[in-house]
N, C-alpha and C positions, 0 to 999 in steps of 0.2 A: 330845741331847733324847730324850725317851721315845719319840716316834713313829718314830725311826730304827730302833728295835729291837723295838718292841712288837708284839703279835699282835692279831688281831681277835676272839678268843674272847669269849664272853659272861661278863662279870665282874659279878656281882650287886651288889657294893658300889659300883662305878662307875655301874651302872644306877640304883641307888637315889639316889646323889648327883646324877646328872643329872636324875632325875625331880623331886626336891625343889628343885633350883636353877633348872631351866629350864622344866619342863612343868607342875608343880603350879599349879592355879588358872587354867589356860588350856585351851582346847579340845583342845590337843595331848595332854593327860593323859587324855582320855576314850576309852573303848573304842569308842564310836560313830563316832569320826572315823577315816576310812580314809586313811592317808598315801599310798596307791597310786592313789587315784581323785581327780584334781584337775583344775582348770582354771587356766590359767597366763597371766600377762602376761610379755612378754619380759624386762622389767627387774625382775622380782620380783612381789610381790603375788599369789602363788599362793593359791588357795582349795581346801579339801579337803572331800570329801563326808561329811556327817553322815548316817549310815544311819538314824538315829532320826528326824531332822527332814526328811530328803529334800532338803536344800539344801547349798550350798557356803559354807564359812567359813574365814577365815584361821586357821592353827594357833594363833596367839597371841591370839586373841580370848578374852575372859573367858567362863567356862563359864556355861551356862544351868542351869535347875532340873532338867534331865534328866541331869546328870552321872553317868557311870558310870566311875570312875577305874580305870585299868589297875594291875596289880600289877607293880612294877619288878623283883621277883624272878622273874617269869615272862616279862615282856616286856623285851627289850633296849632300854632308853630312850636309851642312847647312840646306837644305830643309828637309833632313831625320830627323835631330835633332828637327827641328821645328814641324814636324809631331808628333814625340814622345812626345814633351813637350808642344806644343802650342795649343792643342785641348781644354784644360780645362782652365777656367778662375777663378776656385776655389772660392775665397772669394767673388768676384763680383757676381758670379753665385748664390751662396747660399743666399746672402743678397737679391738679386732680386727675388729668388724663394720664400723665406719666406715672403717678402712684396708684392708678386704677381705683380711684375713689369715685363712687357713683355720684352723678349729678343730682340724684334724688336724696342724697344724704342730708341730714340736718345741718351739718357744717357748711356744705356747699350752698344750700338754699338760704341759710341765714346770712352768709356773707354776700351772696348775690343780692339779696334784698337790701342789705346795707349799702352796697354800691349804687343800686337804683335810687335809694333815698338821698344819697349824697348828690346824685345827678339832678335830682328834682328840687333840692333846697337852695334858695337864693344865697344863703350864707356860705355854702360850700361849692357853688357852681364852678368857681375858678379851679378848685382842686379837681373837680370832675372833668373839666375841659383839658387840664394838664394830663390827667390819667388817660383820657381818650386819645390824646396825641402820642404819648410814649408807651402806653400799655401794649398795643399790638406789636411794636418793635421789640419790646422786652420779652414778650411771650415767644416771639420767633427766635430770639437769641437763647432763651432757656431751652426751647425744643431742640436746638442745635448745639447745645453745650456738651462738651466731651464728658463732663461729669454730672450730667443732668439728674440722674437718679439720686445721687447723694445730695446734690444741691436742693432738689425738691423735697427730700426728706427733712433737710435742715430747715427750709422755709416753712414746711408744714408744722414742724415741732415748735419753732421759735416764733412764728408769726401767726399762721392761720389758726392754730389751736388757741392761742391767747386772744386773738380777735374774736373767735367764737365764744370763748368763756365770758369776755366782756359784754358781748351781745346778750348772752343768757342772763347776765347780772344787770341788764338794762343800763349799762355804762357805754352808751353809743359813742360819746366823745372819745373815750379811751380806746374803743375798738377802732375808730377811724384813725387815731394817731398811730396805733400799732401797724395798721395796714399801710398808712402813708410812709412810715419808717421803712417797711419792707420794700416798697416801690422805689424810694430814694436810694436805698442801699444797692438794689439791683441796677438802677440807672448808673450809679457811679462805678459799680463793678464792671459793667460792659463798656463804659467810657474808658476806664483804665485799661482794659484788655485791648480795646481798639487803639488806644495811644501806643501801647507796647507793641502791637502788631505793626503800626506805622513806623515806629522807631526801628524795629527789626528789619523792615523793608528798606528803610533809608540806609541802614548799615550795609545791607547787601548791595545796594546801588553804589555805595562808596567803593566797595571792593571791586 
């Protein structure tokens, strides 16, 4: 994979690609948005300071009439996008918090690095974008799950430990697949619970 050997130098072509694919048409493309001045919710939902309007907005909000677009050949948009999306580790973070696993632990740090690398590699960027979209929502649902302790212990044992072992064995592709499987299973778990809740509500309305 490219992220195993790539460097972090400013690549204008990658910056331009990232700008048009991820930032253009959103507040994150505007020079007035300061990615280093933000207010944060633990499970995502960060809002960034607009120095023009004086308030905080999500980076992926649609732009207003005061848009002042950055130049992707002068501003590293790959790094800008990483700042907007890469600060949170969503599902990993909430599992470790519920199980009281220190974020300095080798398991957390290694999986965190894996997520960062997936976000940076062109061959896995679509997986990263998908994770950034659903990760915060799934983390919120885990945190509010009535059986969250048992659920997190199961996720830790069945997915996180295996992911960590594959990383230690330099089997990054297998580690990514295990983590993706966990995310997909959680996504479908909460979709199913949501559907069941809607069905129960519909039955109540019929009565």
